[in-house]
C-alpha positions in Angstrom: 0.0 0.0 0.0 1.5 3.3 -1.1 1.8 6.2 1.3 -0.7 9.1 0.9 0.5 11.9 -1.3 2.0 15.0 0.3 0.9 18.3 -1.2 3.5 21.1 -0.8 2.4 24.5 0.6 4.9 27.2 0.0 5.7 29.9 2.6 7.3 32.7 0.7 8.5 34.4 3.9 9.7 33.4 7.3 7.3 33.7 10.2 8.4 36.0 13.1 11.9 35.8 11.6 11.9 32.1 12.0 11.8 29.0 9.8 9.6 27.3 12.3 7.1 26.0 9.7 9.7 24.8 7.2 9.3 21.0 6.4 6.3 20.8 8.8 4.0 17.9 7.9 0.2 18.3 8.2 -1.2 14.8 8.7 -3.5 15.2 11.8 -6.6 16.5 10.0 -8.5 13.3 9.4 -7.8 13.6 5.7 -6.7 10.8 3.4 -3.7 12.8 2.3 -1.1 15.1 4.0 0.6 18.3 3.2 4.1 19.7 3.7 4.9 23.3 4.5 8.1 24.5 3.0 10.3 27.6 2.5 11.9 26.0 -0.5 10.9 28.1 -3.5 11.7 25.3 -5.9 8.2 24.1 -5.0 6.6 27.2 -6.3 5.1 25.6 -9.4 3.7 22.8 -7.4 2.0 25.0 -4.8 -1.2 26.8 -5.8 -1.2 28.7 -2.6 1.7 31.0 -1.5 1.7 32.1 2.1 3.1 35.4 3.4 3.5 36.3 7.0 2.5 39.9 7.5 5.5 40.9 9.7 7.9 39.8 7.1 6.5 41.9 4.2 8.5 45.1 3.8 6.2 48.0 3.0 8.5 51.0 2.9 8.9 51.0 -0.9 5.5 49.5 -1.7 4.9 46.2 -3.4 6.5 46.9 -6.8 10.0 46.9 -5.3 9.6 44.0 -2.9 10.6 40.4 -3.1 7.3 39.0 -4.4 6.6 36.2 -6.9 4.8 37.1 -10.1 1.7 39.1 -9.4 0.4 38.4 -12.9 -0.2 34.8 -11.9 -2.4 36.0 -9.1 -4.4 38.3 -11.3 -4.9 35.5 -13.9 -6.0 33.0 -11.3 -3.1 30.6 -11.6 -1.9 31.3 -8.0 -3.5 32.6 -4.8 -1.7 34.5 -2.1 -2.6 33.9 1.6 -1.9 36.6 4.2 -1.0 35.2 7.6 -1.1 37.1 10.9 -2.6 36.8 14.3 -1.6 40.3 15.2 -3.7 43.4 15.2 -5.4 44.1 11.8 -4.6 47.8 12.3 -1.3 47.4 10.4 -1.1 45.6 7.1 -4.8 44.9 6.9 -5.3 48.7 6.4 -3.1 48.7 3.3 -5.5 48.8 0.4 -2.8 48.3 -2.3 -1.4 45.3 -0.6 -4.6 43.5 0.5 -5.9 43.7 -3.1 -3.3 41.1 -4.0 -4.3 38.5 -1.4 -7.1 36.1 -2.0 -7.2 34.4 1.4 -6.9 35.6 5.0 -5.3 33.4 7.7 -6.0 35.5 10.8 -7.8 35.4 14.2 -10.9 37.0 12.7 -13.5 34.3 13.2 -14.9 34.9 9.7 -11.5 34.6 8.0 -10.8 31.9 5.4 -8.5 30.1 7.8 -8.9 31.0 11.5 -6.1 30.8 14.0 -6.7 32.3 17.5 -4.3 32.7 20.4 -6.1 30.0 22.4 -5.5 26.2 22.4 -8.7 24.4 21.4 -7.8 20.7 21.6 -9.0 19.0 24.8 -6.5 19.0 27.7 -5.3 21.1 30.6 -4.0 23.8 28.2 -7.3 24.3 26.4 -9.2 27.6 26.8 -12.2 25.8 28.2 -10.1 23.9 30.8 -8.5 27.1 31.9 -11.9 28.8 32.2 -13.4 25.9 34.4 -10.4 25.3 36.6 -10.7 26.7 40.2 -9.0 30.1 40.8 -5.4 29.8 41.8 -6.2 31.8 44.9 -9.4 31.8 46.9 -11.4 35.0 47.5 -10.4 34.8 51.2 -6.7 34.8 50.2 -7.3 37.7 47.8 -9.1 39.8 50.5 -6.2 39.1 52.8 -3.7 40.3 50.2 -5.9 43.5 49.8 -5.4 44.2 53.5 -1.9 43.1 54.3 -0.1 42.3 51.0 2.1 39.3 50.2 5.2 38.4 52.1 8.4 39.9 50.7 11.9 38.4 50.6 12.3 39.4 54.3 9.3 37.3 55.3 7.3 40.4 56.2 4.1 41.5 54.6 4.6 44.1 51.9 2.2 46.8 50.8 -1.5 45.9 50.5 -2.4 45.0 46.9 -4.8 47.1 44.7 -8.0 45.3 43.6 -6.9 45.6 39.9 -3.7 44.5 38.1 -2.4 45.4 34.7 0.6 43.9 33.0 1.6 46.0 30.0 4.7 47.0 28.1 3.3 48.8 25.1 2.4 52.5 25.4 2.2 52.8 21.6 -1.2 51.1 21.3 -3.4 52.0 18.3 -6.4 52.8 20.5 -4.7 54.8 23.3 -5.8 52.4 26.1 -3.2 53.9 28.5 -5.1 57.2 28.3 -8.2 55.5 29.6 -6.3 53.7 32.4 -4.7 57.0 33.4 -8.1 58.4 34.0 -9.3 55.2 35.7 -6.5 55.6 38.2 -8.3 58.6 39.7 -11.2 56.4 40.9 -9.7 52.9 41.7 -6.3 51.6 42.7 -4.5 49.7 40.0 -1.1 47.9 40.3 0.5 48.4 36.9 3.6 46.3 36.0 5.7 46.9 32.9 7.0 49.8 30.9 3.7 51.8 30.5 2.8 54.0 33.4 4.1 51.5 36.0 3.0 51.9 39.6 4.8 48.8 40.9 8.0 46.9 40.4 7.7 43.2 39.4 7.0 41.1 42.5 9.3 38.5 43.9 8.5 35.6 46.3 10.1 34.8 49.6 13.3 33.4 48.1 13.7 36.5 45.9 12.7 34.8 42.6 10.4 36.7 40.3 6.9 35.5 40.0 5.4 34.2 36.8 2.8 36.5 35.2 0.0 34.0 36.0 1.1 34.0 39.6 1.0 37.8 39.7 -2.5 38.0 38.2 -3.8 35.3 40.5 -3.3 37.5 43.6 -5.7 40.2 42.2 -9.5 40.3 42.1 -9.6 42.0 38.7 -7.3 42.1 35.7 -7.3 44.7 32.8 -7.4 42.6 29.6 -7.3 45.6 27.3 -6.3 45.0 23.7 -4.1 47.5 21.8 -6.7 47.7 19.0 -10.5 47.6 18.7 -11.2 45.2 15.8 -13.7 42.4 15.4 -12.5 39.2 17.2 -9.1 40.6 18.0 -8.8 39.1 21.5 -5.4 37.9 22.8 -3.8 36.0 25.6 -4.7 38.8 28.0 -8.2 37.4 28.4 -7.0 33.8 28.7 -4.5 35.0 31.5 -7.4 36.4 33.6 -9.6 33.3 33.0 -6.8 31.0 34.1 -5.7 33.0 37.1 -9.3 33.4 38.4 -9.4 37.2 38.2 -12.5 38.9 36.7 -11.4 40.2 33.3 -12.0 43.9 32.5 -12.0 44.0 28.7 -11.8 46.3 25.8 -11.3 45.1 22.3 -14.0 44.1 19.8 -17.4 45.6 20.0 -19.0 42.2 20.5 -17.5 39.9 23.1 -20.3 37.3 23.0 -18.1 34.5 21.7 -15.4 35.3 24.3 -17.6 35.7 27.4 -17.7 32.3 29.2 -21.1 32.8 30.7 -22.5 36.1 29.4 -21.7 37.6 32.8 -18.0 36.7 33.2 -16.6 39.9 31.7 -16.7 43.6 32.7 -16.7 45.6 29.5 -15.5 49.2 29.3 -18.2 49.9 26.7 -20.9 49.2 29.4 -19.8 52.3 31.4 -20.2 55.9 30.4 -16.9 57.0 31.8 -13.8 55.8 33.7 -15.4 57.2 36.9 -18.5 55.0 36.5 -16.3 51.9 35.9 -14.2 52.8 38.9 -17.3 53.1 41.1 -18.5 49.7 39.9 -15.1 48.0 40.6 -15.0 49.4 44.1 -18.5 48.2 44.7 -17.7 44.6 43.7 -14.4 44.8 45.7 -16.3 45.6 48.8 -19.1 43.1 48.3 -18.1 39.4 48.2 -21.5 38.2 47.1 -21.7 40.6 44.1 -18.1 39.7 43.2 -18.7 36.0 43.2 -21.7 36.3 40.9 -19.2 37.0 38.1 -17.2 33.9 38.9 -19.9 31.3 39.4 -18.5 29.2 36.5 -15.4 28.7 38.7 -16.9 29.0 42.2 -20.4 27.5 42.2 -22.9 28.3 45.0 -23.3 24.6 45.6 -19.9 23.4 46.9 -20.7 19.8 45.7 -21.2 21.0 42.1 -18.1 20.6 39.8 -17.9 23.2 37.1 -18.5 21.8 33.6 -19.3 22.9 30.1 -23.0 23.1 31.0 -22.1 26.2 33.1 -20.8 28.0 30.0 -22.7 30.0 27.4 -23.8 28.4 24.1 -22.0 31.0 22.0 -18.7 30.4 23.9 -19.0 26.6 23.6 -19.9 26.7 19.9 -16.7 28.7 19.3 -14.2 27.0 21.6 -15.3 23.4 22.2 -13.4 20.7 20.4 -14.1 17.0 20.6 -10.4 16.1 20.0 -11.1 14.1 16.8 -8.7 14.8 14.0 -11.6 15.8 11.7 -12.9 18.4 14.3 -11.1 21.6 13.3 -11.3 24.5 15.6 -10.2 28.2 15.4 -6.6 27.5 16.3 -3.3 26.7 14.6 -4.2 23.1 13.7 -7.6 24.0 12.3 -6.1 26.7 10.2 -3.4 24.6 8.7 -5.8 21.8 8.1 -8.0 24.2 6.1 -5.0 25.3 4.1 -4.0 21.7 3.4 -7.6 20.8 2.2 -7.8 23.8 -0.1 -4.3 23.0 -1.6 -5.5 19.4 -2.3 -8.8 20.6 -3.8 -7.0 23.1 -6.1 -4.4 20.6 -7.2 -7.0 18.0 -8.0 -9.3 20.4 -9.8 -12.1 20.0 -7.3 -12.3 23.8 -6.9 -11.0 26.6 -9.1 -9.2 29.8 -8.1 -11.3 33.0 -8.5 -9.1 35.8 -9.8 -11.6 38.3 -8.6 -11.4 37.2 -4.9 -9.3 39.4 -2.7 -9.5 40.1 1.0 -9.5 43.9 0.9 -8.9 46.1 3.9 -10.2 45.4 7.4 -13.2 47.7 8.0 -14.0 46.5 11.5 -11.5 48.5 13.5 -12.2 51.6 15.5 -9.4 54.2 15.2 -7.9 55.9 18.3 -10.9 55.0 20.5 -9.5 56.5 23.7 -7.7 59.5 22.2 -9.9 62.1 23.8 -8.1 65.5 23.6 -8.3 66.3 27.3 -7.1 62.8 28.2 -4.2 63.1 25.9 -3.2 66.5 27.2 -3.4 65.3 30.8 -1.4 62.2 30.1 1.3 64.2 28.4 1.1 66.9 31.0 4.8 67.9 30.7 4.5 68.5 27.0 1.1 70.3 27.5 2.7 72.5 30.2 5.7 73.3 28.0 3.4 74.3 25.1 1.2 76.4 27.3 4.2 78.3 28.7 5.6 78.8 25.2 2.3 80.2 24.0 2.1 82.5 27.1 5.6 83.7 26.4 4.9 84.4 22.8 1.7 86.3 23.7 3.6 88.3 26.3 6.3 89.2 23.8 3.7 90.2 21.1 2.0 92.4 23.7 5.0 94.7 23.9 4.7 97.8 21.7 8.2 97.7 20.1 7.6 94.1 19.0 4.3 95.1 17.5 5.8 98.0 15.6 8.6 95.7 14.3 6.2 93.0 13.1 3.8 95.5 11.5 6.7 97.0 9.7 7.5 93.6 8.2 3.9 93.2 7.2 3.8 96.6 5.6 6.9 95.8 3.5 5.6 92.4 2.4 1.8 92.6 1.8 0.4 94.3 -1.3 -0.4 98.0 -0.8 -4.1 97.4 -1.2 -4.0 95.1 1.8 -2.1 97.6 3.8 -4.7 100.3 3.2 -7.5 97.8 3.9 -6.1 97.0 7.3 -4.5 100.3 8.1 -6.9 100.7 11.1 -4.9 98.1 12.9 -1.8 100.3 12.9 -3.4 103.6 13.7 -2.1 103.6 17.3 1.5 102.6 16.3 4.3 104.7 15.1 4.5 102.9 11.8 5.2 104.8 8.5 2.9 103.7 5.7 4.5 102.5 2.5 4.3 104.9 -0.5 
């Protein structure tokens, strides 16, 4: 019996500067054939699909000067290009010229041709559903104690009391300006911020001086800011999974619709549900001070009945439809395996003539994103208060200088020598109180 045929799938670029997918065999899809991913361009003629990783596409000189295969074969329907990225669509997916050349989209958008999300779908302790249903890493009693006394430091003594909310963040250059919102929220609720963006705390260490893992840090807090750097449909990252796994209530901002990411329909606190940071801060403080209200958000982990073991029946139908996976090879979910199985199947169907390429098909730009959602002028000015103050002082100084009579006379003299004579006469009333000779 001969081995099933392997269909080559060509990656034209590296992925994240790595050859991680080169020579990778796809044979776990429940298909009677397999595929092989390759960076070897000698397979170009054999691969109807050509995959590009978005990060590896140079865009400074536009597409005509870049290292691309023949675009004529795309336009004629002989080849199809696949754009691969699980990062924010705010970058390359907004490039109209470039996206016109791609026929298929391999992203975390749940309506993409091939869907790959940040979460593991296959059953097991690392799956998203398992992390959602597992008990919190710390009990509510332990968290309340940490709110009052704080964790033990390297000297064995309690450190400062913890805030109710934690945020781990290193990127202050977000597309949506989430840090402007958090800067306002800090006025109404305490937040322990770790990282390089408006940090309020240094990274914690345990009793032996070793740094804690991120999941250990989050597990100590009652709430966690799972704020995405972009507001686009289905763009939800490991920030949400981290809160679910740790047992902190996620405070989220990302896509307009979180229905398929909300474990119960009541598991998330959404920024969009509050009219202002002040209102959100008041709500967080309310839950922080009321254990009963707080636990209502975590009933999928901490049921009222102590004999009830959390299970999938406690989760919302929309959440289960999206993230449940039976574990069978033929059950493809919105993760890496599901996406590569879809690519393999299409490659086979194109090679065998089961389907035909449509030269008119292209992905186009992403129209789901909200630009600069939190860039409110007053918030920006307050966040960058040093720059704002410098500008205000500079303007005040200029106004003061201009208010001095010798300066006005000097400037009006320049205007008189530069402007047409008709303009000078038209606005001569502006100089009637100055010792300024009119031009003949």
